RODO-2510 file (C-alpha; in nm, 4 decimals, decimal comma):
residues 423
     n   res          X          Y          Z
     1     m    -5,5042     6,7964    -7,2406
     2     n    -5,5137     6,4996    -7,0081
     3     d    -5,2306     6,4909    -6,7466
     4     w    -5,2725     6,1187    -6,6793
     5     p    -5,0911     5,8536    -6,8684
     6     e    -5,2306     5,7307    -7,1957
     7     a    -5,5560     5,5401    -7,1636
     8     w    -5,6245     5,6964    -6,8244
     9     s    -5,9101     5,9433    -6,7991
    10     d    -6,0470     6,1573    -6,5275
    11     e    -6,3079     5,8952    -6,4730
    12     n    -6,0370     5,6463    -6,3830
    13     r    -5,9415     5,8634    -6,0865
    14     g    -6,2741     5,8168    -5,9232
    15     s    -6,3631     6,0405    -5,6341
    16     r    -6,0276     6,0128    -5,4600
    17     y    -5,8706     6,3211    -5,3176
    18     g    -5,5957     6,4548    -5,5380
    19     r    -5,5100     6,7025    -5,8050
    20     g    -5,8225     6,8201    -5,9695
    21     s    -6,0455     6,6227    -5,7376
    22     a    -6,3611     6,7752    -5,6243
    23     s    -6,3775     6,5650    -5,3200
    24     a    -6,2919     6,7129    -4,9829
    25     q    -6,1889     6,3721    -4,8408
    26     p    -5,8179     6,2907    -4,8192
    27     e    -5,6895     6,0037    -5,0199
    28     s    -5,6431     5,6815    -4,8219
    29     a    -5,2913     5,5514    -4,7559
    30     r    -5,1371     5,4020    -5,0577
    31     v    -4,9899     5,0586    -5,0529
    32     m    -4,6230     5,0514    -5,1342
    33     r    -4,5495     4,8282    -5,4205
    34     q    -4,2593     4,5896    -5,4118
    35     v    -4,0099     4,5240    -5,6822
    36     r    -4,0486     4,1629    -5,7722
    37     r    -3,7261     3,9703    -5,7727
    38     g    -3,7581     3,7204    -6,0464
    39     p    -3,8130     3,6908    -6,4216
    40     a    -4,0078     3,9691    -6,5894
    41     a    -4,3660     3,8968    -6,6877
    42     p    -4,4182     3,8281    -7,0564
    43     p    -4,5476     4,1175    -7,2643
    44     g    -4,9177     4,1722    -7,2340
    45     q    -4,9473     4,0049    -6,8932
    46     g    -4,9831     4,3018    -6,6671
    47     g    -4,7960     4,6238    -6,6028
    48     y    -4,7048     4,8722    -6,8650
    49     a    -4,4027     4,9531    -7,0703
    50     g    -4,2510     4,6112    -6,9934
    51     v    -4,2609     4,6537    -6,6131
    52     p    -4,3981     4,3370    -6,4499
    53     q    -4,7017     4,3506    -6,2303
    54     q    -4,6046     4,3816    -5,8646
    55     p    -4,7809     4,2194    -5,5706
    56     s    -4,9393     4,4478    -5,3217
    57     y    -4,9228     4,4222    -4,9446
    58     v    -5,2042     4,2105    -4,8159
    59     d    -5,1030     4,1392    -4,4611
    60     g    -4,8680     4,4313    -4,4170
    61     r    -4,5601     4,2096    -4,4422
    62     g    -4,5309     4,1527    -4,8104
    63     h    -4,7122     3,8180    -4,7977
    64     g    -5,0228     3,6994    -4,9603
    65     g    -4,9218     3,6964    -5,3268
    66     a    -5,0602     3,4289    -5,5466
    67     d    -4,7242     3,2526    -5,5539
    68     g    -4,6625     3,2908    -5,1813
    69     y    -4,3917     3,5464    -5,2440
    70     d    -4,2126     3,6752    -4,9358
    71     s    -4,0030     3,9850    -4,9770
    72     g    -3,8008     3,9186    -4,6628
    73     y    -3,8734     4,2618    -4,5189
    74     n    -4,0167     4,3174    -4,1704
    75     t    -3,9586     3,9585    -4,0646
    76     g    -3,6780     4,0380    -3,8181
    77     q    -3,4488     3,8105    -4,0141
    78     v    -3,0747     3,8709    -3,9773
    79     y    -2,9148     3,7643    -4,2980
    80     g    -2,6649     3,4819    -4,2590
    81     t    -2,8358     3,3508    -3,9446
    82     p    -3,0537     3,0405    -3,9739
    83     g    -3,4104     3,0782    -3,8605
    84     g    -3,3995     3,4562    -3,8430
    85     g    -3,3328     3,4518    -3,4748
    86     g    -2,9837     3,5951    -3,4456
    87     p    -2,6872     3,3955    -3,3208
    88     g    -2,9027     3,1600    -3,1193
    89     g    -3,1703     3,1151    -3,3793
    90     d    -3,5423     3,1284    -3,3026
    91     g    -3,5731     2,7576    -3,2318
    92     h    -3,6772     2,6731    -3,5876
    93     g    -3,3256     2,6381    -3,7333
    94     p    -3,0765     2,3486    -3,6968
    95     q    -3,0238     2,2508    -3,3292
    96     r    -2,7125     2,1081    -3,1542
    97     p    -2,7681     1,7358    -3,0965
    98     a    -2,8373     1,6258    -2,7387
    99     p    -2,5254     1,4868    -2,5596
   100     d    -2,4901     1,1098    -2,5702
   101     w    -2,4467     1,0439    -2,1983
   102     r    -2,4196     0,6701    -2,2405
   103     r    -2,1242     0,7171    -2,4739
   104     r    -1,9632     0,9711    -2,2421
   105     i    -1,9986     0,7420    -1,9381
   106     k    -1,8545     0,4518    -2,1363
   107     w    -1,5431     0,6431    -2,2400
   108     t    -1,4978     0,7936    -1,8932
   109     a    -1,5090     0,4438    -1,7424
   110     i    -1,2566     0,3175    -1,9988
   111     t    -1,0229     0,6103    -1,9246
   112     v    -1,0440     0,5624    -1,5464
   113     a    -0,9881     0,1871    -1,5798
   114     t    -0,6867     0,2448    -1,8046
   115     v    -0,5328     0,4925    -1,5593
   116     l    -0,5866     0,2502    -1,2694
   117     v    -0,4308    -0,0395    -1,4590
   118     v    -0,1287     0,1665    -1,5665
   119     t    -0,0829     0,3025    -1,2113
   120     t    -0,1150    -0,0427    -1,0562
   121     v     0,1284    -0,2038    -1,2974
   122     g     0,3740     0,0836    -1,2570
   123     t     0,3503     0,0657    -0,8774
   124     y     0,4074    -0,3096    -0,8842
   125     f     0,7266    -0,2890    -1,0877
   126     w     0,8494     0,0095    -0,8854
   127     a     0,7922    -0,1747    -0,5575
   128     d     0,9333    -0,5031    -0,6883
   129     s     1,2537    -0,3280    -0,7943
   130     k     1,3059    -0,1946    -0,4398
   131     l     1,3102    -0,5358    -0,2694
   132     n     1,6583    -0,6289    -0,1481
   133     r     1,6755    -0,9973    -0,2452
   134     e     2,0080    -1,0764    -0,0816
   135     v     1,9510    -1,4124     0,0898
   136     d     2,0164    -1,7268    -0,1136
   137     l     1,8324    -2,0171     0,0515
   138     s     1,9785    -2,2563    -0,2052
   139     k     2,2988    -2,2431     0,0017
   140     v     2,1176    -2,4051     0,2941
   141     i     2,1976    -2,7766     0,3022
   142     e     2,0230    -3,0877     0,4407
   143     r     1,6852    -2,9212     0,4638
   144     p     1,3740    -3,0857     0,6121
   145     e     1,0827    -3,1679     0,3829
   146     k     0,8322    -2,8954     0,3176
   147     g     0,5086    -2,9273     0,5108
   148     e     0,1620    -2,7799     0,4550
   149     g     0,1244    -2,4025     0,4579
   150     t     0,4008    -2,1415     0,4417
   151     n     0,6683    -2,0595     0,6996
   152     y     0,8369    -1,7178     0,7150
   153     l     1,1456    -1,6576     0,9287
   154     i     1,1168    -1,2939     1,0432
   155     v     1,4333    -1,1398     1,1850
   156     g     1,4863    -0,8054     1,3531
   157     s     1,8521    -0,7163     1,3356
   158     d     2,0498    -0,4511     1,5179
   159     s     2,1964    -0,3243     1,1920
   160     r     2,2824     0,0459     1,1982
   161     a     2,3261     0,0632     0,8215
   162     g     2,2287     0,4018     0,6805
   163     m     2,2101     0,5680     1,0225
   164     s     2,3910     0,8917     1,0961
   165     d     2,5633     0,9558     1,4284
   166     e     2,2698     1,1763     1,5215
   167     d     2,0242     0,8930     1,4426
   168     k     2,2238     0,6471     1,6551
   169     k     2,2206     0,8887     1,9468
   170     r     1,8519     0,9691     1,9118
   171     l     1,7479     0,6035     1,8832
   172     r     1,9905     0,4831     2,1538
   173     t     2,1306     0,2116     1,9269
   174     g     2,5004     0,2484     2,0030
   175     s     2,7627     0,2184     1,7311
   176     a     2,8514    -0,1508     1,7232
   177     e     2,9835    -0,2690     1,3878
   178     g     2,8183    -0,5456     1,1895
   179     k     2,4749    -0,6772     1,2845
   180     r     2,3206    -0,9341     1,5172
   181     t     1,9706    -1,0700     1,5618
   182     d     1,7584    -0,8714     1,8029
   183     s     1,4511    -1,0905     1,7532
   184     v     1,3671    -1,4113     1,5647
   185     m     1,0138    -1,5278     1,4834
   186     i     0,8472    -1,7960     1,2740
   187     l     0,5182    -1,6982     1,1102
   188     h     0,3145    -1,9936     0,9823
   189     t     0,0244    -1,9292     0,7454
   190     g    -0,2302    -2,1880     0,6338
   191     d    -0,5935    -2,2919     0,6483
   192     n    -0,6243    -2,2782     1,0290
   193     g    -0,5205    -1,9213     1,0881
   194     p    -0,1746    -1,7676     1,1262
   195     t     0,0585    -1,8664     1,4082
   196     l     0,3424    -1,6411     1,5228
   197     i     0,6125    -1,8083     1,7331
   198     s     0,8959    -1,6141     1,8948
   199     l     1,2318    -1,7849     1,9325
   200     p     1,4146    -1,6035     2,2150
   201     r     1,7595    -1,5010     2,0994
   202     d     1,9053    -1,6646     2,4134
   203     s     1,7583    -2,0015     2,3118
   204     n     2,0074    -2,2874     2,3402
   205     v     2,0618    -2,4456     1,9955
   206     e     2,3109    -2,6714     1,8189
   207     i     2,5071    -2,5436     1,5224
   208     p     2,4808    -2,8155     1,2553
   209     s     2,7004    -2,8762     0,9511
   210     f     2,6611    -2,5920     0,7008
   211     k     2,7983    -2,4435     0,3817
   212     g     2,9651    -2,1061     0,4158
   213     s     2,7587    -1,8323     0,2515
   214     e     3,0705    -1,6611     0,1144
   215     s     3,3331    -1,9345     0,0915
   216     g     3,1038    -2,2140    -0,0255
   217     k     3,3013    -2,4468     0,1980
   218     t     3,1167    -2,7102     0,4014
   219     y     3,1747    -2,6982     0,7765
   220     p     3,0880    -3,0254     0,9574
   221     g     2,8773    -3,0106     1,2702
   222     t     3,0524    -3,0719     1,6024
   223     g     2,7550    -3,0642     1,8377
   224     r     2,8475    -2,7122     1,9444
   225     q     2,5817    -2,5518     2,1691
   226     v     2,5333    -2,1751     2,1423
   227     k     2,2705    -1,9066     2,1807
   228     l     2,0488    -1,8673     1,8736
   229     n     2,1746    -1,5212     1,7858
   230     a     2,5298    -1,6558     1,7595
   231     a     2,4353    -1,8458     1,4434
   232     y     2,3478    -1,5230     1,2651
   233     a     2,6616    -1,3507     1,3920
   234     e     2,8776    -1,6388     1,2660
   235     d     2,7620    -1,6659     0,9043
   236     g     2,4528    -1,4535     0,8484
   237     p     2,0994    -1,5383     0,7371
   238     e     2,1801    -1,8670     0,5626
   239     l     2,3329    -2,0231     0,8749
   240     l     2,0483    -1,8873     1,0873
   241     v     1,7943    -2,0589     0,8592
   242     r     1,9978    -2,3803     0,8644
   243     t     2,0152    -2,3718     1,2468
   244     v     1,6420    -2,3057     1,2908
   245     e     1,5489    -2,5834     1,0480
   246     f     1,7890    -2,8309     1,2133
   247     n     1,6673    -2,7601     1,5681
   248     t     1,2943    -2,7469     1,4880
   249     g     1,2363    -2,9703     1,1844
   250     l     1,0371    -2,6935     1,0136
   251     h     1,1094    -2,6033     0,6508
   252     i     1,1547    -2,2254     0,6122
   253     d     1,0011    -2,0978     0,2860
   254     h     1,0894    -1,7291     0,3064
   255     y     1,3256    -1,5031     0,4963
   256     v     1,2501    -1,1411     0,5951
   257     e     1,4837    -0,9110     0,7888
   258     i     1,4563    -0,5492     0,8999
   259     g     1,7074    -0,3245     1,0778
   260     f     1,6677    -0,0518     1,3397
   261     a     1,6496     0,2411     1,0975
   262     g     1,3989     0,0743     0,8693
   263     f     1,1737    -0,0211     1,1579
   264     a     1,1547     0,3349     1,2892
   265     s     1,1021     0,4745     0,9371
   266     i     0,8034     0,2474     0,8693
   267     v     0,6359     0,3490     1,1948
   268     d     0,6835     0,7194     1,1204
   269     a     0,5673     0,6804     0,7588
   270     v     0,2404     0,5208     0,8676
   271     g     0,1811     0,8032     1,1156
   272     g     0,2585     0,6121     1,4341
   273     v     0,1121     0,2941     1,5824
   274     e    -0,1478     0,2844     1,8581
   275     m    -0,0557     0,0490     2,1422
   276     d    -0,1909    -0,0378     2,4843
   277     i     0,1194    -0,0373     2,7045
   278     p     0,0680    -0,2946     2,9823
   279     q     0,2864    -0,1159     3,2408
   280     d     0,5063     0,1857     3,2975
   281     i     0,8384     0,1252     3,1221
   282     k     1,1610     0,3145     3,1870
   283     d     1,4792     0,1652     3,0419
   284     t     1,7941     0,3732     3,0054
   285     k     1,9564     0,1203     2,7697
   286     s     1,6762     0,1160     2,5094
   287     g     1,5663     0,4724     2,5836
   288     a     1,2093     0,3671     2,6652
   289     d     1,0145     0,6068     2,8881
   290     l     0,6509     0,5076     2,8487
   291     r     0,3415     0,5289     3,0662
   292     k     0,0863     0,2530     3,1051
   293     g    -0,2211     0,2849     2,8843
   294     r    -0,3291     0,3334     2,5237
   295     q    -0,1157     0,5726     2,3208
   296     t     0,0331     0,6260     1,9748
   297     l     0,4033     0,5490     1,9453
   298     n     0,6267     0,7208     1,6921
   299     g     0,9270     0,5506     1,5358
   300     e     1,1687     0,6347     1,8157
   301     e     0,9284     0,5268     2,0918
   302     a     0,8295     0,2080     1,9067
   303     l     1,1910     0,0981     1,8618
   304     a     1,2605     0,1592     2,2301
   305     f     0,9487    -0,0392     2,3251
   306     v     1,0336    -0,3530     2,1236
   307     r     1,3990    -0,3490     2,2376
   308     t     1,3271    -0,3159     2,6094
   309     r     1,3979    -0,6246     2,8217
   310     y     1,5890    -0,5133     3,1334
   311     a     1,2864    -0,3239     3,2676
   312     l     1,0589    -0,6267     3,2267
   313     k     1,0090    -0,9001     3,4852
   314     g     1,0339    -1,1806     3,2314
   315     s     1,3258    -1,0172     3,0491
   316     d     1,3630    -1,1627     2,6967
   317     l     1,0408    -1,3691     2,7160
   318     d     0,8357    -1,0604     2,8002
   319     r     1,0156    -0,8640     2,5321
   320     t     0,9187    -1,1184     2,2634
   321     k     0,5536    -1,0880     2,3689
   322     n     0,5733    -0,7094     2,3305
   323     q     0,7341    -0,7527     1,9894
   324     q     0,4501    -0,9794     1,8760
   325     k     0,1860    -0,7329     1,9943
   326     f     0,3574    -0,4437     1,8245
   327     l     0,4081    -0,6182     1,4880
   328     s     0,0432    -0,7187     1,4825
   329     a    -0,0624    -0,3605     1,5628
   330     l     0,1713    -0,2268     1,2937
   331     a     0,0270    -0,4656     1,0335
   332     n    -0,3248    -0,3554     1,1302
   333     q    -0,2251     0,0083     1,0913
   334     v    -0,0672    -0,0468     0,7497
   335     a    -0,3701    -0,2400     0,6234
   336     t    -0,6270     0,0275     0,7112
   337     p    -0,8115     0,2157     0,4290
   338     g    -0,6581     0,5359     0,5651
   339     t    -0,3162     0,4050     0,4592
   340     v    -0,3933     0,1846     0,1587
   341     l    -0,6222     0,4395    -0,0119
   342     n    -0,4120     0,7444     0,0728
   343     p    -0,1180     0,7743    -0,1695
   344     f     0,0445     1,0327     0,0588
   345     k     0,0733     0,7585     0,3240
   346     l     0,0887     0,4447     0,1113
   347     y     0,3880     0,5354    -0,1040
   348     p     0,6072     0,6707     0,1803
   349     t     0,5226     0,3589     0,3840
   350     m     0,6085     0,1268     0,0957
   351     d     0,9229     0,3239     0,0199
   352     a     1,0421     0,3123     0,3809
   353     g     0,9535    -0,0536     0,4244
   354     l     1,0841    -0,1937     0,0982
   355     d     1,4101    -0,0016     0,1222
   356     s     1,4842    -0,1428     0,4660
   357     l     1,3774    -0,5060     0,4140
   358     v     1,6193    -0,7831     0,3243
   359     v     1,4480    -1,0906     0,1790
   360     d     1,5325    -1,4182     0,0088
   361     e     1,5774    -1,4373    -0,3682
   362     e     1,2434    -1,6121    -0,4225
   363     m     1,0370    -1,3621    -0,2236
   364     g     0,7784    -1,1748    -0,4317
   365     l     0,5496    -0,8847    -0,3506
   366     f     0,2506    -1,1158    -0,3185
   367     d     0,4436    -1,3293    -0,0679
   368     l     0,5276    -1,0157     0,1279
   369     a     0,1678    -0,8928     0,1171
   370     g     0,0510    -1,2362     0,2349
   371     m     0,2917    -1,2167     0,5279
   372     f     0,1629    -0,8746     0,6380
   373     w    -0,1973    -0,9843     0,5968
   374     a    -0,1327    -1,2916     0,8120
   375     m     0,0462    -1,0769     1,0698
   376     k    -0,2643    -0,8600     1,0898
   377     g    -0,4726    -1,1649     1,1825
   378     v    -0,2372    -1,2922     1,4526
   379     s    -0,4016    -1,0975     1,7346
   380     g    -0,7587    -1,1599     1,6193
   381     g    -0,9841    -1,4261     1,4747
   382     d    -0,8105    -1,7637     1,4398
   383     g    -0,4613    -1,6220     1,4946
   384     t    -0,2219    -1,7488     1,7601
   385     s     0,0898    -1,5904     1,9091
   386     m     0,3254    -1,7639     2,1485
   387     n     0,6834    -1,8174     2,2597
   388     m     0,8672    -2,1384     2,1883
   389     p     0,7892    -2,3696     2,4850
   390     i     1,0672    -2,3427     2,7442
   391     a     1,1688    -2,6157     2,9887
   392     g     1,4292    -2,4191     3,1860
   393     s     1,7720    -2,2635     3,1453
   394     s     2,1364    -2,3627     3,1632
   395     g     2,4269    -2,1231     3,1889
   396     g     2,2059    -1,8326     3,0786
   397     n     2,0739    -2,0254     2,7742
   398     l     1,7002    -2,1009     2,7525
   399     l     1,6243    -2,4719     2,7003
   400     w     1,3284    -2,5647     2,4813
   401     d     1,0712    -2,8193     2,5959
   402     k     1,1509    -3,0913     2,3396
   403     a     0,8213    -3,2788     2,3754
   404     k     0,6095    -2,9684     2,3254
   405     v     0,8317    -2,8465     2,0419
   406     k     0,7874    -3,1782     1,8624
   407     q     0,4080    -3,1603     1,9004
   408     l     0,4051    -2,7980     1,7828
   409     v     0,6124    -2,8772     1,4737
   410     n     0,3868    -3,1708     1,3829
   411     q     0,0795    -2,9477     1,4027
   412     l     0,2419    -2,6814     1,1872
   413     n     0,3714    -2,9283     0,9277
   414     n     0,0216    -3,0740     0,8952
   415     d    -0,1341    -2,7260     0,9021
   416     e    -0,3478    -2,8178     1,2000
   417     k    -0,4888    -2,5893     1,4629
   418     v    -0,2134    -2,5185     1,7158
   419     t    -0,3037    -2,6370     2,0648
   420     v     0,0430    -2,6251     2,2229
   421     k     0,0937    -2,3475     2,4744
   422     g     0,4180    -2,1534     2,4935
   423     d     0,5690    -1,9348     2,7615
***
């Protein structure tokens, strides 16, 4: 009886080691057959009893069949992962596309530009809303014709508005009611550099006919001679503008006023102003106690410096020169990149300044910026600073030199380079 399947004989076994073999050699390793996944072979095409012929291992990995069959075993493939390389793949599966840097840069630039535009526009409207446009120049009557360039009337008042009793004591301002002019200046801007002219508050001027700022009533001129600061005390900014225009012949385009508290706040907000003090100054009335030399003044010290006159040889004329120097230094400090590009300095400075300024109804932020920029150039380049030319005094009032004043006004009206010298 043959133990092998039908049609197999002992001869089919060859000389391999196995049951009934006479050979002493062990049988070589058998090749594991794989179960073919696919349609069964038609009858009579290999195998037996309807079992399809299976491919044998050729390269030890299940490859090499006639149809390129790959069983999937021993390849290291993790099912469900492209490329057989685990979560990261083996570099042969789908790859993440390279970042489009040009597109990213474009959208970043658009976002930054949008933020800058929105911030700028927002800042503009915020700052514009803080301007105190309280002076109506349309109430000024009989005005001279407008000349070339732009003329600003800059007024420092002794207003104590918004100051506490402690502030008044600290700043040595006293507690007088109302407000008076502490300094009056004309700033001319044009094509030949800015010119800053101080009008001493003790200047002798004539009060002309004017329309009352509150009553609207017209008061005829009587030839009354007073000190310049009396015009402001009598009927405020509108009469002061009318008086300056009448006595000079210059058309005033814009009016800017700042009080004691606002002045000190701006200086403190900008971090102090560096000044070269020309001499030791000690004045019990203004509170100034300063040593000669370069130093940084805080708000309190700066206010005392620009108010001091009794400790100066030239009194009010020397004080106006100090005021000009300080305002120019302040404008330079405000316009530095350290202030303009630093929001922690810029916004407090703008807030302090805009809150304390009183301007005319037609004044815009660009007009104000132009004024500060011109002020910065007063002490350098083509800028000029001077006092109104003085011819003498009478009864404590300073008399202007009429011939020089006329020449000065003509040069300003024609926007010419100023050659007139003041005191």
